[in-house]
C-alpha positions as CSV (number, residue, x, y, z in Angstrom):
1,M,102.3,158.6,126.7
2,G,98.7,157.7,125.8
3,S,97.1,154.3,126.2
4,D,96.9,153.9,122.4
5,A,100.6,154.5,122.1
6,V,101.3,152.0,124.9
7,L,99.1,149.4,123.2
8,E,100.8,150.0,119.9
9,G,104.2,149.6,121.5
10,I,103.1,146.3,123.1
11,R,101.7,145.0,119.8
12,G,104.9,146.0,118.0
13,R,107.0,144.2,120.6
14,L,104.9,141.1,120.5
15,S,105.1,141.1,116.7
16,L,108.9,141.4,117.0
17,W,109.1,138.4,119.4
18,S,106.8,136.4,117.1
19,R,109.1,137.0,114.2
20,F,112.1,136.1,116.3
21,L,110.6,132.8,117.3
22,A,109.0,132.2,113.9
23,L,105.8,131.4,115.7
24,P,103.8,130.5,112.6
25,H,106.2,127.6,112.0
26,T,104.7,126.0,115.1
27,V,102.2,124.7,112.6
28,F,104.8,122.1,111.6
29,A,105.0,120.2,114.9
30,L,102.0,121.1,116.9
31,P,99.3,119.5,114.7
32,F,101.2,116.1,114.8
33,G,101.3,116.4,118.6
34,L,97.7,117.3,118.8
35,G,96.8,114.5,116.3
36,M,98.5,111.9,118.5
37,L,96.6,113.4,121.5
38,V,93.3,113.0,119.7
39,L,94.0,109.4,118.8
40,C,95.2,108.6,122.4
41,S,92.0,110.1,123.8
42,E,90.1,107.1,122.2
43,R,92.1,104.6,124.2
44,F,93.4,106.4,127.3
45,A,92.0,109.0,129.8
46,V,93.0,112.5,128.7
47,S,92.1,115.4,131.0
48,L,91.9,119.1,130.2
49,T,95.0,119.6,132.3
50,D,96.9,117.1,130.2
51,F,95.7,118.9,127.0
52,V,96.8,122.4,128.2
53,A,100.1,121.1,129.7
54,I,101.0,119.3,126.5
55,V,100.2,122.3,124.3
56,V,102.3,124.5,126.5
57,C,105.1,122.0,126.5
58,V,105.2,121.8,122.7
59,I,105.2,125.6,122.3
60,S,107.7,126.3,125.1
61,A,110.1,123.6,124.0
62,R,110.0,125.0,120.4
63,S,110.5,128.5,121.7
64,A,113.5,127.4,123.7
65,A,114.9,125.6,120.7
66,M,114.3,128.5,118.3
67,S,115.9,131.0,120.8
68,C,118.9,128.7,121.1
69,N,119.2,128.5,117.3
70,R,119.0,132.3,116.9
71,I,121.6,132.8,119.6
72,V,124.0,130.2,118.4
73,D,123.7,131.3,114.7
74,R,123.7,135.1,115.3
75,E,127.2,135.6,113.8
76,I,126.5,133.3,110.8
77,D,123.2,135.0,110.2
78,A,124.9,138.4,110.2
79,K,127.1,137.3,107.3
80,N,124.3,135.8,105.2
81,T,122.5,138.2,102.9
82,R,119.3,136.1,103.3
83,T,119.4,136.2,107.2
84,K,121.2,139.4,108.2
85,Q,117.9,141.2,108.8
86,R,116.9,138.7,111.5
87,E,116.2,140.3,114.8
88,L,119.5,139.5,116.6
89,P,122.0,140.5,113.9
90,A,119.8,143.5,113.0
91,G,120.0,144.7,116.6
92,E,116.2,144.7,117.1
93,I,116.6,142.2,120.0
94,S,119.6,142.1,122.3
95,L,121.5,139.0,123.1
96,S,120.6,139.3,126.8
97,E,116.9,139.4,125.8
98,A,117.3,136.3,123.7
99,V,119.0,134.4,126.5
100,I,116.3,135.4,129.0
101,L,113.6,134.1,126.5
102,F,115.5,130.9,126.2
103,L,115.8,130.4,129.9
104,C,112.1,131.3,130.5
105,S,110.9,129.0,127.8
106,S,113.0,126.2,129.2
107,V,111.7,126.8,132.8
108,V,108.1,126.7,131.5
109,F,108.8,123.5,129.6
110,F,110.1,121.8,132.8
111,L,107.3,123.1,134.9
112,F,104.5,121.9,132.6
113,S,106.3,118.6,132.1
114,T,106.1,118.1,135.8
115,I,102.4,119.0,135.7
116,I,101.8,116.1,133.3
117,G,103.8,113.7,135.5
118,W,107.3,112.9,136.9
119,H,107.8,110.4,134.0
120,C,107.9,113.5,131.7
121,T,110.1,115.5,134.0
122,L,112.8,112.9,133.9
123,F,113.0,113.2,130.1
124,A,112.5,117.0,129.8
125,G,116.3,117.7,130.0
126,P,117.3,115.1,127.3
127,V,114.5,116.3,125.0
128,L,115.5,119.9,125.4
129,A,119.1,118.9,124.7
130,V,118.2,117.2,121.5
131,L,116.1,120.2,120.4
132,C,119.1,122.5,121.0
133,L,121.6,120.2,119.4
134,Y,120.2,121.0,116.0
135,S,121.5,124.6,116.4
136,F,125.1,123.2,116.4
137,A,124.7,120.3,113.9
138,K,125.4,122.3,110.8
139,R,128.9,122.8,112.1
140,F,129.8,119.1,112.0
141,T,127.3,117.0,109.9
142,S,125.5,117.3,106.6
143,Q,122.7,115.1,108.2
144,V,121.5,118.2,110.1
145,H,118.2,117.9,108.3
146,L,117.5,114.5,109.8
147,L,118.3,115.9,113.2
148,L,115.8,118.7,112.7
149,G,113.2,116.1,111.6
150,F,113.9,114.0,114.7
151,A,113.5,117.0,116.9
152,L,110.0,117.7,115.5
153,A,109.2,114.0,115.6
154,L,109.5,114.2,119.3
155,A,106.2,116.0,119.4
156,P,103.9,113.0,118.6
157,G,106.3,110.6,120.3
158,G,106.4,112.8,123.4
159,V,102.6,113.1,123.5
160,W,102.2,109.3,123.4
161,Y,104.6,108.9,126.3
162,A,103.1,111.8,128.3
163,I,99.6,110.2,128.1
164,T,100.6,106.6,128.5
165,A,103.8,106.6,130.5
166,E,104.7,103.6,128.4
167,W,107.4,102.8,125.8
168,S,105.9,101.3,122.6
169,W,106.6,100.8,119.0
170,L,103.1,102.1,118.1
171,P,104.1,105.8,117.6
172,I,107.4,105.0,115.9
173,P,106.0,104.9,112.3
174,L,104.5,108.3,112.8
175,M,107.7,109.7,114.3
176,V,109.7,108.3,111.3
177,A,107.1,109.9,108.9
178,V,107.5,113.3,110.6
179,M,111.3,113.0,110.6
180,A,111.4,112.2,106.9
181,W,108.8,114.8,106.0
182,V,110.7,117.6,107.9
183,A,114.1,116.6,106.7
184,G,112.8,116.5,103.1
185,F,111.5,120.1,103.1
186,D,114.4,121.4,105.2
187,I,116.8,120.1,102.5
188,L,114.8,122.1,99.9
189,Y,114.8,125.2,102.1
190,S,118.6,124.9,102.7
191,C,119.2,124.9,98.9
192,Q,119.0,128.7,99.2
193,D,122.3,128.7,101.2
194,E,124.2,126.1,99.2
195,T,127.0,128.5,98.2
196,F,127.1,130.3,101.5
197,D,127.3,127.1,103.5
198,R,130.1,125.7,101.4
199,D,132.1,129.0,101.5
200,H,131.8,129.2,105.3
201,G,132.5,125.5,106.1
202,L,128.9,124.7,107.1
203,F,127.4,121.3,106.5
204,S,124.1,120.5,104.6
205,I,123.0,118.1,101.9
206,P,123.0,120.8,99.2
207,A,126.5,122.0,100.3
208,R,127.9,118.5,100.2
209,Y,126.1,117.0,97.2
210,G,124.8,120.0,95.2
211,V,121.3,121.2,94.6
212,K,120.3,118.6,92.0
213,R,121.1,115.7,94.3
214,A,119.5,117.5,97.2
215,F,116.2,117.5,95.3
216,L,116.5,113.8,94.8
217,F,117.2,113.2,98.5
218,S,114.2,115.3,99.4
219,R,111.9,113.4,97.1
220,I,113.1,110.1,98.5
221,L,112.5,111.3,102.1
222,H,109.0,112.5,101.2
223,L,108.1,109.2,99.7
224,C,109.3,107.6,102.9
225,A,107.1,110.0,104.9
226,V,104.0,108.9,103.0
227,F,104.9,105.3,103.4
228,F,105.3,105.6,107.1
229,L,102.1,107.6,107.5
230,V,100.3,104.6,105.8
231,L,102.2,102.2,108.1
232,F,101.2,104.2,111.1
233,G,97.5,103.9,110.0
234,V,97.8,100.2,109.6
235,A,99.5,99.8,113.1
236,W,96.8,102.0,114.7
237,G,94.0,100.3,112.9
238,V,92.4,103.4,111.4
239,S,89.5,103.6,109.0
240,A,89.6,104.5,105.3
241,F,89.0,108.2,106.1
242,Y,92.6,108.5,107.4
243,Y,94.0,107.2,104.1
244,V,92.1,109.8,102.1
245,F,93.9,112.5,104.1
246,V,97.2,110.8,103.6
247,A,96.6,110.9,99.9
248,L,95.9,114.6,100.1
249,F,99.1,115.0,102.2
250,A,101.0,113.2,99.4
251,L,99.5,115.5,96.8
252,L,100.7,118.5,98.8
253,L,104.2,117.1,98.7
254,V,104.0,116.6,95.0
255,W,102.8,120.2,94.6
256,Q,105.7,121.4,96.7
257,H,108.2,119.7,94.4
258,R,106.4,121.0,91.3
259,L,106.7,124.5,92.6
260,L,110.5,124.3,92.8
261,S,113.4,123.1,90.6
262,P,117.2,123.2,91.1
263,A,117.3,126.2,88.8
264,D,114.3,128.1,90.3
265,L,113.8,128.5,94.1
266,S,111.7,131.7,93.7
267,R,108.6,130.1,95.1
268,I,110.3,128.6,98.1
269,D,108.1,130.4,100.6
270,A,104.9,128.8,99.2
271,A,106.6,125.4,99.0
272,F,108.0,125.7,102.5
273,F,105.3,127.2,104.6
274,T,102.0,126.9,102.7
275,A,102.4,123.3,101.4
276,N,103.9,122.0,104.6
277,G,101.6,123.9,106.9
278,C,98.6,122.6,105.1
279,A,100.1,119.1,105.1
280,S,100.5,119.0,108.9
281,M,97.0,120.4,109.4
282,L,95.7,117.6,107.2
283,F,97.1,115.0,109.7
284,L,95.3,116.7,112.6
285,I,92.0,116.9,110.6
286,A,92.5,113.2,109.7
287,T,92.7,112.3,113.4
288,L,89.7,114.4,114.3
289,V,87.6,112.9,111.5
290,E,88.8,109.4,112.6
291,V,87.6,109.9,116.2
292,A,84.4,111.8,115.3
293,V,83.1,109.5,112.5
294,V,84.4,106.0,113.3
């Protein structure tokens, strides 16, 4: 086998694993974690080791959580027309490979937590448990969306604790904002599976209350997200630049809701990934501008 064929095989395999882990969706949590790191760097000493270890922790924790989700949901995914082509039910990745990836990601998360400090190592297990709990939540609660939001909110909260080793109310408004934002767009995304979830005894806001009410819940949560982003800015004492970016963040959420309606989910990909990916990046840019200009 030639070197070109080997490289092509490697690229294909990496692409497969990237799809399995939905790596582009890292853009939802990582910018908030990095944004908190940027803000913390103004008040606390942040080394290059801290930066690298935190980035690796966020990515490895998310990889472990996504692997767990794909493993736990493999039989459900195989029954759902929308998800049956995912890598596990389609047979492109074996169950043993998925389990190995979960274990390796978990080990990496624990190792790099220890590099940051033992105060992080002590909470690495509980954090990973919360992240994996989401994979089971749809079997017993319609508030699964809030649990996903809380899981992603651990990114900025975890960064604060990693850098400061202190418990504080200061990052809480940002964590609540992330939780509400994520829960809001996850409710919209799950509207695609309203009938499937109800028919198979799975829990979600759309399955319990219907798509129309789900849209209302999503809008309320997104209003809360903007409110708590503003509250975080007040608590942190940021400049006016930050609020400009919060306003743009809010406009993206409005655009997201204008793209969709209970009767038309055809543009869900643009609403889910494009709008929310840009929104999270806006927060990171806001923190960079805050530190660079002020």
